[in-house]
C-alpha positions as CSV (number, residue, x, y, z in Angstrom):
1,M,-20.6,-116.1,-1.6
2,E,-23.9,-117.6,-0.4
3,A,-25.1,-119.0,2.9
4,R,-24.5,-122.6,1.6
5,H,-20.8,-121.9,1.2
6,L,-20.6,-121.0,4.8
7,R,-22.4,-124.1,5.8
8,Y,-20.1,-126.2,3.6
9,A,-17.0,-124.7,5.2
10,L,-18.4,-125.3,8.7
11,A,-19.3,-128.9,8.0
12,L,-15.8,-129.5,6.6
13,A,-14.2,-128.0,9.7
14,E,-16.4,-130.2,11.9
15,H,-15.9,-133.5,10.1
16,Q,-12.3,-132.9,8.9
17,H,-13.0,-135.1,5.9
18,F,-14.6,-134.2,2.6
19,G,-16.5,-137.5,2.4
20,R,-18.0,-137.3,5.8
21,A,-18.8,-133.6,5.5
22,A,-20.5,-134.2,2.1
23,A,-22.6,-137.0,3.7
24,S,-23.7,-134.8,6.5
25,L,-24.8,-132.1,4.0
26,G,-26.6,-134.6,1.8
27,I,-24.5,-133.9,-1.3
28,A,-21.7,-135.8,-3.2
29,Q,-18.1,-135.3,-2.3
30,P,-16.9,-133.8,-5.7
31,P,-19.4,-130.9,-5.6
32,L,-18.3,-130.1,-2.0
33,S,-14.6,-130.1,-3.0
34,T,-15.5,-127.8,-6.0
35,Q,-17.4,-125.4,-3.8
36,I,-14.7,-125.2,-1.1
37,A,-12.1,-124.5,-3.8
38,A,-14.3,-121.8,-5.3
39,L,-14.8,-120.3,-1.8
40,E,-11.1,-120.1,-1.3
41,R,-10.6,-118.4,-4.6
42,E,-13.2,-115.8,-3.7
43,V,-11.8,-115.2,-0.3
44,G,-8.3,-115.1,-1.8
45,E,-6.8,-117.3,0.9
46,R,-6.3,-121.0,1.5
47,L,-8.9,-121.9,4.2
48,F,-8.1,-125.6,4.7
49,D,-5.0,-127.7,4.8
50,R,-5.6,-131.1,3.0
51,T,-3.3,-133.7,4.7
52,P,-3.2,-137.5,4.8
53,R,-4.6,-137.3,8.3
54,G,-7.6,-135.1,7.4
55,V,-8.7,-131.6,6.4
56,F,-7.9,-128.9,8.9
57,P,-8.6,-125.1,8.9
58,T,-5.7,-122.8,8.4
59,A,-5.2,-119.6,10.4
60,A,-7.2,-117.8,7.7
61,G,-9.7,-120.6,7.9
62,D,-10.2,-120.2,11.6
63,A,-10.8,-116.5,11.2
64,F,-13.2,-117.1,8.4
65,L,-15.2,-119.8,10.2
66,A,-15.7,-117.6,13.3
67,R,-17.3,-115.0,11.1
68,A,-19.2,-117.7,9.2
69,R,-20.8,-119.0,12.4
70,A,-21.8,-115.5,13.5
71,A,-23.2,-114.7,10.1
72,L,-25.3,-117.9,10.0
73,A,-26.5,-117.3,13.5
74,E,-27.6,-113.8,12.5
75,M,-29.4,-115.2,9.5
76,D,-31.3,-117.6,11.7
77,L,-32.2,-114.7,14.0
78,A,-33.3,-112.6,11.0
79,R,-35.7,-115.4,10.0
80,V,-37.1,-115.6,13.5
81,D,-37.4,-111.8,13.8
82,A,-39.2,-111.7,10.4
83,S,-41.6,-114.4,11.5
84,R,-42.4,-112.7,14.8
85,A,-42.9,-109.3,13.1
86,A,-45.3,-111.0,10.6
87,R,-47.3,-112.3,13.5
88,G,-47.5,-108.9,15.1
89,E,-45.3,-109.9,18.1
90,T,-42.8,-107.0,17.6
91,G,-43.1,-103.5,16.2
92,R,-44.8,-100.4,17.3
93,L,-48.4,-99.3,17.9
94,R,-49.3,-95.6,18.4
95,I,-52.7,-95.2,20.2
96,G,-54.4,-91.9,21.0
97,F,-57.4,-91.8,23.4
98,I,-59.7,-89.7,25.5
99,G,-59.5,-90.1,29.2
100,S,-62.9,-91.7,29.7
101,S,-61.9,-94.7,27.6
102,L,-59.5,-95.6,30.4
103,L,-62.5,-96.4,32.5
104,D,-63.8,-98.9,30.0
105,P,-62.9,-100.6,27.7
106,L,-59.2,-99.8,27.3
107,P,-57.9,-101.3,30.6
108,G,-59.0,-104.8,29.6
109,V,-57.9,-104.4,26.0
110,L,-54.5,-102.8,26.6
111,G,-53.8,-105.1,29.6
112,K,-54.4,-108.2,27.5
113,F,-52.5,-106.9,24.5
114,R,-49.5,-106.0,26.6
115,R,-49.5,-109.5,28.1
116,S,-49.8,-111.2,24.7
117,R,-47.4,-109.0,22.9
118,P,-44.8,-107.8,25.5
119,E,-42.2,-106.8,22.9
120,V,-44.5,-104.5,21.0
121,R,-43.6,-100.9,21.7
122,L,-46.8,-99.1,22.7
123,S,-47.0,-95.3,22.4
124,L,-50.0,-94.0,24.4
125,Q,-51.2,-90.5,24.3
126,E,-54.2,-88.9,25.9
127,L,-55.6,-86.3,23.4
128,D,-58.6,-84.1,23.2
129,N,-58.9,-84.9,19.5
130,A,-57.3,-88.2,18.8
131,G,-59.1,-88.4,15.5
132,A,-57.3,-85.3,14.1
133,A,-53.9,-86.9,15.1
134,L,-54.9,-90.1,13.3
135,L,-55.8,-88.2,10.1
136,A,-52.5,-86.4,10.3
137,G,-50.7,-89.8,10.4
138,E,-49.4,-89.3,13.9
139,L,-51.4,-92.3,15.3
140,D,-52.3,-95.9,14.3
141,V,-55.4,-96.1,16.4
142,A,-57.7,-93.4,17.8
143,V,-60.3,-93.8,20.5
144,G,-62.6,-90.8,20.9
145,R,-66.2,-89.5,20.9
146,G,-67.7,-89.9,17.5
147,G,-65.8,-90.7,14.3
148,P,-62.9,-88.5,13.0
149,R,-64.0,-85.8,10.7
150,G,-62.0,-84.0,8.0
151,A,-60.0,-84.6,4.9
152,G,-59.1,-88.3,4.7
153,A,-61.9,-89.5,7.1
154,E,-63.3,-91.6,4.2
155,D,-60.2,-93.8,4.3
156,L,-60.7,-94.7,8.0
157,V,-62.6,-97.5,9.6
158,S,-64.5,-96.3,12.7
159,V,-66.3,-98.8,14.9
160,P,-68.4,-98.1,18.0
161,I,-66.9,-99.6,21.2
162,G,-69.1,-98.1,23.8
163,A,-72.3,-96.1,24.3
164,D,-72.9,-93.4,27.0
165,H,-75.5,-91.0,28.2
166,L,-74.9,-87.8,30.2
167,V,-74.6,-87.9,34.0
168,A,-73.9,-85.2,36.6
169,V,-71.4,-85.6,39.4
170,V,-71.6,-83.5,42.5
171,S,-70.0,-83.2,46.0
172,V,-71.6,-85.3,48.8
173,V,-72.7,-82.0,50.4
174,H,-74.3,-80.6,47.2
175,P,-78.2,-80.3,47.2
176,F,-78.3,-82.7,44.2
177,A,-76.4,-85.4,46.1
178,G,-78.7,-88.4,46.7
179,R,-81.1,-87.5,43.9
180,P,-81.4,-90.1,41.1
181,A,-81.7,-87.5,38.4
182,V,-81.5,-83.7,37.8
183,S,-83.1,-81.8,34.9
184,V,-81.4,-79.7,32.3
185,D,-83.3,-76.7,33.7
186,Q,-81.8,-77.3,37.1
187,L,-78.3,-77.7,35.6
188,A,-78.7,-74.4,33.7
189,H,-78.7,-72.5,37.1
190,E,-75.5,-74.2,38.4
191,P,-71.9,-73.6,37.7
192,L,-70.8,-76.4,35.5
193,I,-67.6,-78.4,34.9
194,V,-67.2,-80.0,31.4
195,S,-64.5,-81.0,29.0
196,P,-63.5,-78.5,26.3
197,E,-64.6,-80.8,23.5
198,A,-68.0,-81.3,25.1
199,A,-68.5,-77.6,25.7
200,S,-67.6,-76.7,22.1
201,S,-69.5,-79.5,20.3
202,Y,-71.9,-82.2,21.4
203,L,-73.3,-80.6,24.6
204,R,-74.3,-77.4,22.7
205,P,-77.8,-78.8,21.8
206,L,-78.5,-79.5,25.5
207,F,-78.5,-75.9,26.4
208,G,-79.6,-74.6,23.0
209,A,-81.7,-71.7,24.5
210,D,-78.7,-70.5,26.6
211,P,-75.3,-71.6,25.3
212,S,-73.6,-69.1,27.6
213,V,-74.1,-71.8,30.3
214,L,-71.4,-73.8,28.6
215,D,-69.2,-70.9,27.8
216,A,-69.0,-70.0,31.4
217,A,-68.3,-73.5,32.6
218,A,-65.0,-74.6,34.1
219,K,-63.1,-76.7,31.6
220,A,-61.4,-80.0,32.6
221,R,-60.1,-82.5,30.0
222,D,-60.1,-85.6,32.1
223,V,-63.1,-87.2,33.8
224,H,-61.1,-87.7,37.0
225,T,-60.5,-84.0,37.1
226,I,-64.1,-83.2,36.5
227,A,-65.1,-85.5,39.5
228,G,-62.3,-84.0,41.6
229,L,-63.5,-80.4,41.0
230,A,-67.0,-81.5,41.7
231,A,-65.8,-83.0,45.0
232,C,-64.3,-79.6,45.8
233,C,-67.7,-77.9,45.3
234,A,-66.4,-76.1,42.3
235,G,-69.7,-76.9,40.4
236,V,-71.7,-79.7,38.9
237,G,-69.6,-81.9,36.6
238,L,-71.0,-83.3,33.4
239,G,-69.6,-86.4,31.7
240,P,-70.3,-89.8,30.3
241,S,-72.1,-92.5,32.3
242,R,-69.0,-94.6,32.4
243,M,-67.7,-92.0,34.8
244,R,-69.7,-93.8,37.5
245,L,-66.8,-96.3,37.5
246,I,-64.7,-93.7,39.3
247,A,-64.3,-94.9,42.9
248,R,-64.6,-91.9,45.1
249,E,-66.5,-91.6,48.4
250,D,-66.8,-87.8,48.2
251,V,-69.0,-87.5,45.1
252,R,-72.4,-88.7,44.0
253,F,-73.8,-89.2,40.5
254,C,-77.2,-88.3,39.0
255,D,-78.7,-89.0,35.7
256,V,-79.7,-86.0,33.5
257,T,-83.3,-85.7,32.3
258,P,-84.4,-85.8,29.7
259,R,-81.8,-88.6,29.0
260,F,-79.1,-87.2,26.7
261,R,-77.1,-89.7,24.6
262,L,-73.5,-88.8,24.0
263,P,-71.7,-89.6,20.7
264,D,-70.5,-93.2,20.8
265,L,-67.0,-94.0,21.9
266,R,-65.4,-95.1,18.7
267,M,-62.1,-96.8,17.7
268,S,-60.8,-95.7,14.4
269,F,-57.8,-96.7,12.2
270,R,-56.7,-96.5,8.6
271,A,-58.5,-99.1,6.4
272,A,-55.5,-99.7,4.3
273,D,-53.1,-100.2,7.3
274,S,-51.7,-103.7,6.8
275,S,-49.6,-103.7,9.9
276,P,-49.5,-107.1,11.7
277,V,-49.3,-105.3,15.0
278,L,-52.6,-103.5,14.3
279,A,-54.2,-106.8,13.2
280,A,-53.0,-108.3,16.5
281,F,-54.5,-105.4,18.5
282,L,-57.8,-105.6,16.7
283,S,-57.9,-109.3,17.5
284,V,-57.6,-108.5,21.2
285,V,-60.4,-105.9,20.8
286,R,-62.6,-108.6,19.3
287,E,-61.8,-111.0,22.2
288,N,-62.4,-108.4,24.9
289,C,-65.4,-106.7,23.3
290,A,-67.4,-109.4,21.7
291,E,-70.1,-107.1,20.2
292,V,-67.4,-105.1,18.4
293,G,-66.3,-108.0,16.2
294,S,-69.5,-108.3,14.1
295,R,-69.6,-104.5,13.6
296,L,-65.9,-104.5,12.6
297,D,-66.5,-107.3,10.1
298,A,-69.5,-105.5,8.6
299,L,-67.5,-102.2,8.2
300,L,-64.5,-103.9,6.7
301,A,-66.6,-105.8,4.2
302,R,-68.0,-102.4,2.9
303,H,-64.6,-100.7,2.8
304,P,-62.6,-101.4,-0.5
305,A,-59.3,-100.5,1.0
306,A,-59.7,-103.1,3.8
307,T,-60.6,-106.0,1.5
308,E,-57.1,-107.4,1.2
309,R,-56.3,-107.3,4.9
310,Q,-59.4,-108.8,6.3
311,P,-58.0,-112.3,6.8
312,A,-55.2,-110.9,8.9
313,L,-57.5,-109.1,11.3
314,G,-58.9,-112.4,12.6
315,A,-55.5,-113.7,13.5
316,S,-54.4,-113.8,17.1
């Protein structure tokens, strides 16, 4: 039994005449009669009464036609669903991120993606090490400081989406408040507040002569928590320059001298991931972060695993 048999039966029930039904289907009458007879043999029941007044469904025919209508409607919906999934309009996207990316650029990117793909299920997780979760297959996209490292990193595409330098945040009553900049030497004599990742990795060179400064620092994962603790006079917070976007009246920001560049904020994903939802998300990233598009194109062009999926990435 095929979909065409269902359509033939429905057309015959509608027109109540083999000739008219055949004409509506664009086929000759004899093949239609043959197909209906074959359908009745397969079902094992007479579906239509042939009378001088016309052709009418039997009780078995009425029951069959109700299911046939539902089946054809489901088939139409299946085609629609398949088409929408192929365009990245449905499905799931798992994104891991560090907190500072919620200051910029994720609000613009996620907001636009949510509006353009409202039926995509977004799974969002704040993680200290989103790159490790991506390598473990637990995420589709990771946004973090620097590119993921470890086994499997060579199979990832990692593109810079933002640059930062180190800034200090202090309470409005702190002696540093109002200063445009503070030195590393001055910071070394203050209680500090830093993220665990910063303390264990990329800030180590800053206090190379005395790493105990970082070991003794208060640890706070989120930039808002760092600023909040600084406002409470718990110490001098250290974080990315995008932290200046935090709107608080009880803190002040200072540059750190000499200027200390932090690892780039990078977005990473598996090069071989052919998901239409990922392609749609990357298209939104391109639209919202114009400078990222050319970098992404260059990286994909150099990555063999991404060659086959490049055309899809530009689709919106």
